[in-house]
HTML snippet that shows the backbone in 3Dmol.js (N, CA, C, O; Angstrom):
<script src="https://3Dmol.org/build/3Dmol-min.js"></script>
<div id="view" style="width:600px;height:400px;position:relative"></div>
<script>
const pdb = `
ATOM      1  N   MET A   1       4.633  20.414   2.956  1.00  0.00           N
ATOM      2  CA  MET A   1       6.224  20.057   2.850  1.00  0.00           C
ATOM      3  C   MET A   1       6.496  18.944   1.861  1.00  0.00           C
ATOM      4  O   MET A   1       5.984  17.824   1.832  1.00  0.00           O
ATOM      5  N   GLN A   2       7.412  19.479   1.049  1.00  0.00           N
ATOM      6  CA  GLN A   2       7.981  18.667  -0.126  1.00  0.00           C
ATOM      7  C   GLN A   2       9.226  17.776   0.378  1.00  0.00           C
ATOM      8  O   GLN A   2      10.100  18.151   1.160  1.00  0.00           O
ATOM      9  N   CYS A   3       9.136  16.742  -0.126  1.00  0.00           N
ATOM     10  CA  CYS A   3      10.436  15.697  -0.079  1.00  0.00           C
ATOM     11  C   CYS A   3      11.134  15.873  -1.300  1.00  0.00           C
ATOM     12  O   CYS A   3      10.770  16.644  -2.187  1.00  0.00           O
ATOM     13  N   SER A   4      12.223  15.091  -1.341  1.00  0.00           N
ATOM     14  CA  SER A   4      13.265  15.363  -2.563  1.00  0.00           C
ATOM     15  C   SER A   4      12.951  14.405  -3.798  1.00  0.00           C
ATOM     16  O   SER A   4      13.607  14.429  -4.840  1.00  0.00           O
ATOM     17  N   LEU A   5      11.935  13.609  -3.574  1.00  0.00           N
ATOM     18  CA  LEU A   5      11.565  12.891  -4.768  1.00  0.00           C
ATOM     19  C   LEU A   5      10.459  13.613  -5.761  1.00  0.00           C
ATOM     20  O   LEU A   5       9.549  14.361  -5.406  1.00  0.00           O
ATOM     21  N   ASP A   6      10.758  13.222  -6.987  1.00  0.00           N
ATOM     22  CA  ASP A   6       9.817  13.866  -7.835  1.00  0.00           C
ATOM     23  C   ASP A   6       8.758  13.060  -8.386  1.00  0.00           C
ATOM     24  O   ASP A   6       8.712  11.851  -8.156  1.00  0.00           O
ATOM     25  N   ASN A   7       7.839  13.694  -9.152  1.00  0.00           N
ATOM     26  CA  ASN A   7       6.527  12.861  -9.613  1.00  0.00           C
ATOM     27  C   ASN A   7       6.728  11.705 -10.384  1.00  0.00           C
ATOM     28  O   ASN A   7       5.674  11.162 -10.714  1.00  0.00           O
ATOM     29  N   LYS A   8       7.832  11.123 -10.802  1.00  0.00           N
ATOM     30  CA  LYS A   8       8.128   9.908 -11.483  1.00  0.00           C
ATOM     31  C   LYS A   8       7.930   8.848 -10.209  1.00  0.00           C
ATOM     32  O   LYS A   8       7.161   7.891 -10.300  1.00  0.00           O
ATOM     33  N   GLN A   9       8.685   9.122  -9.055  1.00  0.00           N
ATOM     34  CA  GLN A   9       8.532   8.251  -8.151  1.00  0.00           C
ATOM     35  C   GLN A   9       6.866   8.000  -7.635  1.00  0.00           C
ATOM     36  O   GLN A   9       6.375   6.910  -7.343  1.00  0.00           O
ATOM     37  N   VAL A  10       6.314   9.070  -7.623  1.00  0.00           N
ATOM     38  CA  VAL A  10       4.856   9.172  -7.208  1.00  0.00           C
ATOM     39  C   VAL A  10       4.045   8.512  -8.223  1.00  0.00           C
ATOM     40  O   VAL A  10       3.072   7.828  -7.907  1.00  0.00           O
ATOM     41  N   ASP A  11       4.447   8.712  -9.565  1.00  0.00           N
ATOM     42  CA  ASP A  11       3.812   7.725 -10.735  1.00  0.00           C
ATOM     43  C   ASP A  11       4.101   6.345 -10.372  1.00  0.00           C
ATOM     44  O   ASP A  11       3.152   5.565 -10.445  1.00  0.00           O
ATOM     45  N   GLY A  12       5.308   5.865  -9.969  1.00  0.00           N
ATOM     46  CA  GLY A  12       5.650   4.417  -9.683  1.00  0.00           C
ATOM     47  C   GLY A  12       4.871   3.981  -8.540  1.00  0.00           C
ATOM     48  O   GLY A  12       4.458   2.822  -8.548  1.00  0.00           O
ATOM     49  N   ILE A  13       4.578   4.826  -7.443  1.00  0.00           N
ATOM     50  CA  ILE A  13       3.786   4.508  -6.396  1.00  0.00           C
ATOM     51  C   ILE A  13       2.404   4.276  -6.728  1.00  0.00           C
ATOM     52  O   ILE A  13       1.842   3.236  -6.385  1.00  0.00           O
ATOM     53  N   ALA A  14       1.832   5.173  -7.364  1.00  0.00           N
ATOM     54  CA  ALA A  14       0.550   4.936  -7.887  1.00  0.00           C
ATOM     55  C   ALA A  14       0.019   4.087  -8.748  1.00  0.00           C
ATOM     56  O   ALA A  14      -1.190   3.861  -8.770  1.00  0.00           O
ATOM     57  N   ALA A  15       0.992   3.452  -9.660  1.00  0.00           N
ATOM     58  CA  ALA A  15       1.048   2.405 -10.494  1.00  0.00           C
ATOM     59  C   ALA A  15       1.041   0.987  -9.705  1.00  0.00           C
ATOM     60  O   ALA A  15       0.281   0.076 -10.031  1.00  0.00           O
ATOM     61  N   MET A  16       1.836   0.908  -8.783  1.00  0.00           N
ATOM     62  CA  MET A  16       2.002  -0.219  -7.804  1.00  0.00           C
ATOM     63  C   MET A  16       0.731  -0.230  -6.990  1.00  0.00           C
ATOM     64  O   MET A  16       0.228  -1.344  -6.840  1.00  0.00           O
ATOM     65  N   ALA A  17       0.059   0.892  -6.384  1.00  0.00           N
ATOM     66  CA  ALA A  17      -1.201   0.897  -5.744  1.00  0.00           C
ATOM     67  C   ALA A  17      -2.206   0.366  -6.548  1.00  0.00           C
ATOM     68  O   ALA A  17      -3.017  -0.398  -6.025  1.00  0.00           O
ATOM     69  N   HIS A  18      -2.306   0.689  -7.940  1.00  0.00           N
ATOM     70  CA  HIS A  18      -3.319   0.373  -8.772  1.00  0.00           C
ATOM     71  C   HIS A  18      -3.201  -1.105  -9.021  1.00  0.00           C
ATOM     72  O   HIS A  18      -4.248  -1.752  -9.051  1.00  0.00           O
ATOM     73  N   LYS A  19      -2.059  -1.716  -9.202  1.00  0.00           N
ATOM     74  CA  LYS A  19      -1.874  -3.362  -9.300  1.00  0.00           C
ATOM     75  C   LYS A  19      -2.132  -3.959  -8.062  1.00  0.00           C
ATOM     76  O   LYS A  19      -2.596  -5.094  -8.167  1.00  0.00           O
ATOM     77  N   LEU A  20      -1.952  -3.485  -6.753  1.00  0.00           N
ATOM     78  CA  LEU A  20      -2.331  -4.154  -5.719  1.00  0.00           C
ATOM     79  C   LEU A  20      -3.727  -4.079  -5.017  1.00  0.00           C
ATOM     80  O   LEU A  20      -4.053  -4.776  -4.056  1.00  0.00           O
ATOM     81  N   LEU A  21      -4.512  -3.132  -5.630  1.00  0.00           N
ATOM     82  CA  LEU A  21      -5.897  -2.746  -5.267  1.00  0.00           C
ATOM     83  C   LEU A  21      -6.804  -4.034  -5.401  1.00  0.00           C
ATOM     84  O   LEU A  21      -7.539  -4.429  -4.495  1.00  0.00           O
ATOM     85  N   PRO A  22      -6.687  -4.566  -6.477  1.00  0.00           N
ATOM     86  CA  PRO A  22      -7.601  -5.838  -6.726  1.00  0.00           C
ATOM     87  C   PRO A  22      -7.186  -7.053  -5.669  1.00  0.00           C
ATOM     88  O   PRO A  22      -8.074  -7.623  -5.036  1.00  0.00           O
ATOM     89  N   LEU A  23      -5.998  -7.364  -5.536  1.00  0.00           N
ATOM     90  CA  LEU A  23      -5.661  -8.394  -4.536  1.00  0.00           C
ATOM     91  C   LEU A  23      -6.226  -8.122  -3.064  1.00  0.00           C
ATOM     92  O   LEU A  23      -6.822  -8.971  -2.401  1.00  0.00           O
ATOM     93  N   PHE A  24      -5.961  -6.858  -2.663  1.00  0.00           N
ATOM     94  CA  PHE A  24      -6.390  -6.517  -1.298  1.00  0.00           C
ATOM     95  C   PHE A  24      -7.881  -6.146  -1.181  1.00  0.00           C
ATOM     96  O   PHE A  24      -8.379  -6.074  -0.058  1.00  0.00           O
ATOM     97  N   THR A  25      -8.543  -5.932  -2.168  1.00  0.00           N
ATOM     98  CA  THR A  25      -9.846  -5.794  -2.175  1.00  0.00           C
ATOM     99  C   THR A  25     -10.432  -7.251  -2.147  1.00  0.00           C
ATOM    100  O   THR A  25     -11.410  -7.413  -1.418  1.00  0.00           O
ATOM    101  N   LEU A  26     -10.015  -8.201  -2.763  1.00  0.00           N
ATOM    102  CA  LEU A  26     -10.418  -9.540  -2.887  1.00  0.00           C
ATOM    103  C   LEU A  26     -10.122 -10.243  -1.550  1.00  0.00           C
ATOM    104  O   LEU A  26     -11.010 -10.998  -1.157  1.00  0.00           O
ATOM    105  N   ILE A  27      -9.151 -10.134  -0.876  1.00  0.00           N
ATOM    106  CA  ILE A  27      -8.899 -10.579   0.358  1.00  0.00           C
ATOM    107  C   ILE A  27      -9.484  -9.826   1.679  1.00  0.00           C
ATOM    108  O   ILE A  27      -9.300 -10.194   2.839  1.00  0.00           O
ATOM    109  N   GLY A  28     -10.205  -8.726   1.262  1.00  0.00           N
ATOM    110  CA  GLY A  28     -11.014  -8.161   2.194  1.00  0.00           C
ATOM    111  C   GLY A  28     -10.060  -7.243   3.267  1.00  0.00           C
ATOM    112  O   GLY A  28     -10.393  -7.120   4.445  1.00  0.00           O
ATOM    113  N   ALA A  29      -9.008  -6.704   2.787  1.00  0.00           N
ATOM    114  CA  ALA A  29      -8.070  -5.982   3.517  1.00  0.00           C
ATOM    115  C   ALA A  29      -8.602  -4.558   3.559  1.00  0.00           C
ATOM    116  O   ALA A  29      -8.150  -3.680   2.824  1.00  0.00           O
ATOM    117  N   VAL A  30      -9.603  -4.348   4.465  1.00  0.00           N
ATOM    118  CA  VAL A  30     -10.488  -3.097   4.549  1.00  0.00           C
ATOM    119  C   VAL A  30      -9.561  -1.888   4.956  1.00  0.00           C
ATOM    120  O   VAL A  30      -9.858  -0.750   4.594  1.00  0.00           O
ATOM    121  N   GLU A  31      -8.428  -2.143   5.717  1.00  0.00           N
ATOM    122  CA  GLU A  31      -7.544  -1.214   6.331  1.00  0.00           C
ATOM    123  C   GLU A  31      -6.656  -0.578   5.274  1.00  0.00           C
ATOM    124  O   GLU A  31      -6.252   0.579   5.388  1.00  0.00           O
ATOM    125  N   ILE A  32      -6.363  -1.362   4.239  1.00  0.00           N
ATOM    126  CA  ILE A  32      -5.491  -1.169   3.064  1.00  0.00           C
ATOM    127  C   ILE A  32      -6.009  -0.355   1.818  1.00  0.00           C
ATOM    128  O   ILE A  32      -5.504   0.593   1.216  1.00  0.00           O
ATOM    129  N   VAL A  33      -7.202  -1.056   1.630  1.00  0.00           N
ATOM    130  CA  VAL A  33      -7.841  -0.676   0.365  1.00  0.00           C
ATOM    131  C   VAL A  33      -8.075   0.924   0.252  1.00  0.00           C
ATOM    132  O   VAL A  33      -7.689   1.456  -0.789  1.00  0.00           O
ATOM    133  N   PRO A  34      -8.611   1.637   1.138  1.00  0.00           N
ATOM    134  CA  PRO A  34      -8.667   2.936   0.833  1.00  0.00           C
ATOM    135  C   PRO A  34      -7.422   3.884   0.776  1.00  0.00           C
ATOM    136  O   PRO A  34      -7.410   4.961   0.181  1.00  0.00           O
ATOM    137  N   LYS A  35      -6.391   3.350   1.464  1.00  0.00           N
ATOM    138  CA  LYS A  35      -5.050   3.987   1.431  1.00  0.00           C
ATOM    139  C   LYS A  35      -4.450   3.637  -0.087  1.00  0.00           C
ATOM    140  O   LYS A  35      -3.888   4.494  -0.770  1.00  0.00           O
ATOM    141  N   LEU A  36      -4.602   2.573  -0.420  1.00  0.00           N
ATOM    142  CA  LEU A  36      -4.082   2.152  -2.129  1.00  0.00           C
ATOM    143  C   LEU A  36      -4.857   2.981  -3.023  1.00  0.00           C
ATOM    144  O   LEU A  36      -4.385   3.428  -4.068  1.00  0.00           O
ATOM    145  N   SER A  37      -6.353   3.251  -2.526  1.00  0.00           N
ATOM    146  CA  SER A  37      -7.114   4.056  -3.678  1.00  0.00           C
ATOM    147  C   SER A  37      -6.577   5.409  -3.572  1.00  0.00           C
ATOM    148  O   SER A  37      -6.409   6.053  -4.607  1.00  0.00           O
ATOM    149  N   TRP A  38      -6.276   5.937  -2.376  1.00  0.00           N
ATOM    150  CA  TRP A  38      -5.818   7.288  -2.269  1.00  0.00           C
ATOM    151  C   TRP A  38      -4.404   7.501  -3.132  1.00  0.00           C
ATOM    152  O   TRP A  38      -4.168   8.428  -3.907  1.00  0.00           O
ATOM    153  N   LEU A  39      -3.652   6.544  -2.833  1.00  0.00           N
ATOM    154  CA  LEU A  39      -2.236   6.531  -3.510  1.00  0.00           C
ATOM    155  C   LEU A  39      -2.544   6.455  -4.836  1.00  0.00           C
ATOM    156  O   LEU A  39      -2.058   7.379  -5.488  1.00  0.00           O
ATOM    157  N   GLU A  40      -3.222   5.624  -5.489  1.00  0.00           N
ATOM    158  CA  GLU A  40      -3.438   5.333  -6.839  1.00  0.00           C
ATOM    159  C   GLU A  40      -3.843   6.838  -7.488  1.00  0.00           C
ATOM    160  O   GLU A  40      -3.410   7.145  -8.599  1.00  0.00           O
ATOM    161  N   GLY A  41      -4.627   7.671  -6.787  1.00  0.00           N
ATOM    162  CA  GLY A  41      -5.146   8.954  -7.365  1.00  0.00           C
ATOM    163  C   GLY A  41      -4.017  10.170  -7.225  1.00  0.00           C
ATOM    164  O   GLY A  41      -4.314  11.328  -7.519  1.00  0.00           O
ATOM    165  N   ARG A  42      -2.857   9.842  -6.805  1.00  0.00           N
ATOM    166  CA  ARG A  42      -1.782  10.801  -6.676  1.00  0.00           C
ATOM    167  C   ARG A  42      -1.025  10.855  -7.905  1.00  0.00           C
ATOM    168  O   ARG A  42      -0.084  11.649  -7.912  1.00  0.00           O
ATOM    169  N   ARG A  43      -1.250  10.144  -8.992  1.00  0.00           N
ATOM    170  CA  ARG A  43      -0.477  10.061 -10.029  1.00  0.00           C
ATOM    171  C   ARG A  43      -0.268  11.498 -10.643  1.00  0.00           C
ATOM    172  O   ARG A  43      -1.200  12.300 -10.709  1.00  0.00           O
ATOM    173  N   SER A  44       1.018  11.784 -11.095  1.00  0.00           N
ATOM    174  CA  SER A  44       1.425  13.131 -11.635  1.00  0.00           C
ATOM    175  C   SER A  44       1.489  14.214 -10.528  1.00  0.00           C
ATOM    176  O   SER A  44       1.584  15.387 -10.890  1.00  0.00           O
ATOM    177  N   GLU A  45       1.448  13.944  -9.337  1.00  0.00           N
ATOM    178  CA  GLU A  45       1.233  14.910  -8.303  1.00  0.00           C
ATOM    179  C   GLU A  45       2.929  14.862  -7.714  1.00  0.00           C
ATOM    180  O   GLU A  45       3.696  13.907  -7.832  1.00  0.00           O
ATOM    181  N   GLU A  46       3.174  15.993  -7.161  1.00  0.00           N
ATOM    182  CA  GLU A  46       4.503  16.194  -6.405  1.00  0.00           C
ATOM    183  C   GLU A  46       4.613  15.222  -5.210  1.00  0.00           C
ATOM    184  O   GLU A  46       3.583  14.845  -4.651  1.00  0.00           O
ATOM    185  N   PHE A  47       5.833  14.804  -4.800  1.00  0.00           N
ATOM    186  CA  PHE A  47       5.883  13.797  -3.691  1.00  0.00           C
ATOM    187  C   PHE A  47       5.821  14.824  -2.584  1.00  0.00           C
ATOM    188  O   PHE A  47       6.476  15.864  -2.503  1.00  0.00           O
ATOM    189  N   THR A  48       4.786  14.278  -1.624  1.00  0.00           N
ATOM    190  CA  THR A  48       4.517  15.192  -0.363  1.00  0.00           C
ATOM    191  C   THR A  48       4.795  14.330   0.923  1.00  0.00           C
ATOM    192  O   THR A  48       4.943  13.111   0.826  1.00  0.00           O
ATOM    193  N   GLN A  49       4.854  14.899   1.971  1.00  0.00           N
ATOM    194  CA  GLN A  49       4.968  14.190   3.196  1.00  0.00           C
ATOM    195  C   GLN A  49       3.788  13.170   3.403  1.00  0.00           C
ATOM    196  O   GLN A  49       3.895  12.013   3.807  1.00  0.00           O
ATOM    197  N   GLU A  50       2.638  13.835   3.042  1.00  0.00           N
ATOM    198  CA  GLU A  50       1.289  12.992   3.246  1.00  0.00           C
ATOM    199  C   GLU A  50       1.447  11.507   2.401  1.00  0.00           C
ATOM    200  O   GLU A  50       1.078  10.416   2.837  1.00  0.00           O
ATOM    201  N   ILE A  51       2.126  11.774   1.013  1.00  0.00           N
ATOM    202  CA  ILE A  51       2.305  10.413   0.079  1.00  0.00           C
ATOM    203  C   ILE A  51       3.138   9.585   0.852  1.00  0.00           C
ATOM    204  O   ILE A  51       2.849   8.401   1.026  1.00  0.00           O
ATOM    205  N   HIS A  52       4.374  10.216   1.439  1.00  0.00           N
ATOM    206  CA  HIS A  52       5.393   9.429   2.023  1.00  0.00           C
ATOM    207  C   HIS A  52       4.856   8.736   3.321  1.00  0.00           C
ATOM    208  O   HIS A  52       5.313   7.621   3.570  1.00  0.00           O
ATOM    209  N   ILE A  53       3.980   9.253   4.130  1.00  0.00           N
ATOM    210  CA  ILE A  53       3.553   8.757   5.313  1.00  0.00           C
ATOM    211  C   ILE A  53       2.450   7.477   5.098  1.00  0.00           C
ATOM    212  O   ILE A  53       2.401   6.480   5.819  1.00  0.00           O
ATOM    213  N   THR A  54       1.583   7.755   3.931  1.00  0.00           N
ATOM    214  CA  THR A  54       0.719   6.823   3.524  1.00  0.00           C
ATOM    215  C   THR A  54       1.318   5.594   3.072  1.00  0.00           C
ATOM    216  O   THR A  54       0.908   4.480   3.397  1.00  0.00           O
ATOM    217  N   THR A  55       2.518   5.872   2.143  1.00  0.00           N
ATOM    218  CA  THR A  55       3.130   4.714   1.465  1.00  0.00           C
ATOM    219  C   THR A  55       3.638   3.822   2.557  1.00  0.00           C
ATOM    220  O   THR A  55       3.515   2.597   2.569  1.00  0.00           O
ATOM    221  N   LYS A  56       4.222   4.560   3.478  1.00  0.00           N
ATOM    222  CA  LYS A  56       4.838   3.751   4.846  1.00  0.00           C
ATOM    223  C   LYS A  56       3.872   3.071   5.591  1.00  0.00           C
ATOM    224  O   LYS A  56       4.067   1.995   6.157  1.00  0.00           O
ATOM    225  N   GLU A  57       2.829   3.704   5.586  1.00  0.00           N
ATOM    226  CA  GLU A  57       1.511   3.020   6.247  1.00  0.00           C
ATOM    227  C   GLU A  57       1.094   1.705   5.652  1.00  0.00           C
ATOM    228  O   GLU A  57       0.867   0.654   6.252  1.00  0.00           O
ATOM    229  N   VAL A  58       1.031   1.970   4.265  1.00  0.00           N
ATOM    230  CA  VAL A  58       0.692   0.766   3.510  1.00  0.00           C
ATOM    231  C   VAL A  58       1.680  -0.528   3.384  1.00  0.00           C
ATOM    232  O   VAL A  58       1.301  -1.699   3.347  1.00  0.00           O
ATOM    233  N   LEU A  59       2.964  -0.089   3.331  1.00  0.00           N
ATOM    234  CA  LEU A  59       3.934  -0.963   3.319  1.00  0.00           C
ATOM    235  C   LEU A  59       3.812  -1.782   4.794  1.00  0.00           C
ATOM    236  O   LEU A  59       3.768  -3.012   4.797  1.00  0.00           O
ATOM    237  N   ASN A  60       3.773  -1.188   5.743  1.00  0.00           N
ATOM    238  CA  ASN A  60       3.482  -1.745   7.002  1.00  0.00           C
ATOM    239  C   ASN A  60       2.320  -2.670   6.969  1.00  0.00           C
ATOM    240  O   ASN A  60       2.499  -3.861   7.223  1.00  0.00           O
ATOM    241  N   LEU A  61       1.239  -2.249   6.700  1.00  0.00           N
ATOM    242  CA  LEU A  61       0.023  -3.075   6.690  1.00  0.00           C
ATOM    243  C   LEU A  61       0.201  -4.277   5.635  1.00  0.00           C
ATOM    244  O   LEU A  61      -0.374  -5.352   5.803  1.00  0.00           O
ATOM    245  N   ILE A  62       0.931  -4.051   4.678  1.00  0.00           N
ATOM    246  CA  ILE A  62       1.087  -5.309   3.637  1.00  0.00           C
ATOM    247  C   ILE A  62       2.224  -6.353   4.509  1.00  0.00           C
ATOM    248  O   ILE A  62       2.210  -7.572   4.333  1.00  0.00           O
ATOM    249  N   GLN A  63       3.015  -5.797   5.287  1.00  0.00           N
ATOM    250  CA  GLN A  63       3.946  -6.792   5.886  1.00  0.00           C
ATOM    251  C   GLN A  63       3.103  -7.641   6.987  1.00  0.00           C
ATOM    252  O   GLN A  63       3.303  -8.837   7.201  1.00  0.00           O
ATOM    253  N   LYS A  64       2.111  -6.831   7.668  1.00  0.00           N
ATOM    254  CA  LYS A  64       1.169  -7.607   8.384  1.00  0.00           C
ATOM    255  C   LYS A  64       0.333  -8.784   7.723  1.00  0.00           C
ATOM    256  O   LYS A  64       0.159  -9.918   8.170  1.00  0.00           O
ATOM    257  N   VAL A  65      -0.127  -8.241   6.576  1.00  0.00           N
ATOM    258  CA  VAL A  65      -0.974  -9.171   5.858  1.00  0.00           C
ATOM    259  C   VAL A  65       0.075 -10.393   5.362  1.00  0.00           C
ATOM    260  O   VAL A  65      -0.416 -11.519   5.450  1.00  0.00           O
ATOM    261  N   ILE A  66       1.211 -10.334   4.942  1.00  0.00           N
ATOM    262  CA  ILE A  66       2.056 -11.316   4.730  1.00  0.00           C
ATOM    263  C   ILE A  66       2.397 -12.312   6.101  1.00  0.00           C
ATOM    264  O   ILE A  66       2.439 -13.542   6.082  1.00  0.00           O
ATOM    265  N   HIS A  67       2.588 -11.574   7.088  1.00  0.00           N
ATOM    266  CA  HIS A  67       2.896 -12.306   8.428  1.00  0.00           C
ATOM    267  C   HIS A  67       1.624 -13.192   8.793  1.00  0.00           C
ATOM    268  O   HIS A  67       1.733 -14.356   9.180  1.00  0.00           O
ATOM    269  N   LEU A  68       0.577 -12.626   8.656  1.00  0.00           N
ATOM    270  CA  LEU A  68      -0.765 -13.345   8.892  1.00  0.00           C
ATOM    271  C   LEU A  68      -0.769 -14.382   7.864  1.00  0.00           C
ATOM    272  O   LEU A  68      -1.078 -15.508   8.254  1.00  0.00           O
ATOM    273  N   ALA A  69      -0.471 -14.221   6.558  1.00  0.00           N
ATOM    274  CA  ALA A  69      -0.693 -15.457   5.565  1.00  0.00           C
ATOM    275  C   ALA A  69       0.230 -16.500   6.033  1.00  0.00           C
ATOM    276  O   ALA A  69      -0.197 -17.643   6.195  1.00  0.00           O
ATOM    277  N   GLN A  70       1.575 -16.177   6.285  1.00  0.00           N
ATOM    278  CA  GLN A  70       2.535 -17.101   6.527  1.00  0.00           C
ATOM    279  C   GLN A  70       2.264 -17.993   7.770  1.00  0.00           C
ATOM    280  O   GLN A  70       2.648 -19.158   7.862  1.00  0.00           O
ATOM    281  N   ASN A  71       1.619 -17.377   8.637  1.00  0.00           N
ATOM    282  CA  ASN A  71       1.113 -18.216   9.921  1.00  0.00           C
ATOM    283  C   ASN A  71      -0.241 -18.785   9.861  1.00  0.00           C
ATOM    284  O   ASN A  71      -0.605 -19.501  10.795  1.00  0.00           O
ATOM    285  N   TYR A  72      -1.034 -18.551   8.870  1.00  0.00           N
ATOM    286  CA  TYR A  72      -2.167 -19.303   8.542  1.00  0.00           C
ATOM    287  C   TYR A  72      -2.242 -20.518   8.599  1.00  0.00           C
ATOM    288  O   TYR A  72      -1.678 -21.106   7.676  1.00  0.00           O
ATOM    289  N   GLY A  73      -2.873 -21.295   9.557  1.00  0.00           N
ATOM    290  CA  GLY A  73      -2.902 -22.592   9.487  1.00  0.00           C
ATOM    291  C   GLY A  73      -1.811 -23.358  10.561  1.00  0.00           C
ATOM    292  O   GLY A  73      -1.826 -24.545  10.888  1.00  0.00           O
ATOM    293  N   LYS A  74      -1.015 -22.466  10.931  1.00  0.00           N
ATOM    294  CA  LYS A  74       0.181 -23.053  11.799  1.00  0.00           C
ATOM    295  C   LYS A  74      -0.379 -23.406  13.101  1.00  0.00           C
ATOM    296  O   LYS A  74       0.037 -24.383  13.725  1.00  0.00           O
ATOM    297  N   ARG A  75      -1.387 -22.583  13.569  1.00  0.00           N
ATOM    298  CA  ARG A  75      -2.006 -22.879  15.005  1.00  0.00           C
ATOM    299  C   ARG A  75      -2.791 -24.098  14.979  1.00  0.00           C
ATOM    300  O   ARG A  75      -3.080 -24.652  16.040  1.00  0.00           O
ATOM    301  N   ASP A  76      -3.155 -24.558  13.877  1.00  0.00           N
ATOM    302  CA  ASP A  76      -4.053 -25.581  13.774  1.00  0.00           C
ATOM    303  C   ASP A  76      -3.270 -27.093  13.510  1.00  0.00           C
ATOM    304  O   ASP A  76      -3.737 -28.220  13.672  1.00  0.00           O
ATOM    305  N   SER A  77      -2.153 -26.760  13.128  1.00  0.00           N
ATOM    306  CA  SER A  77      -1.329 -28.102  12.722  1.00  0.00           C
ATOM    307  C   SER A  77      -0.891 -28.652  13.948  1.00  0.00           C
ATOM    308  O   SER A  77      -0.673 -27.915  14.910  1.00  0.00           O
ATOM    309  N   CYS A  78      -0.736 -29.927  14.008  1.00  0.00           N
ATOM    310  CA  CYS A  78       0.026 -30.818  15.033  1.00  0.00           C
ATOM    311  C   CYS A  78       1.523 -30.754  15.154  1.00  0.00           C
ATOM    312  O   CYS A  78       2.107 -31.466  15.971  1.00  0.00           O
TER     313      CYS A  78
END
`;
const viewer = $3Dmol.createViewer("view");
viewer.addModel(pdb, "pdb");
viewer.setStyle({}, {cartoon: {color: "spectrum"}});
viewer.zoomTo();
viewer.render();
</script>
């Protein structure tokens, strides 16, 4: 199933995934890294439902990491 976005958006998603991979690899975000690697490999492809779903999954996981980082140490403080 094809969505209405063209491969320029896919190239942008792939480029962003490429930039995010080192950071999430470094912090050990094992659930995100394979998805980012997969998105990075989609460069020059047509935008598909699978790319759409994976991108949404990655964005949700990134939000989770941000939330955890924002709350890091709050439990231990007085």
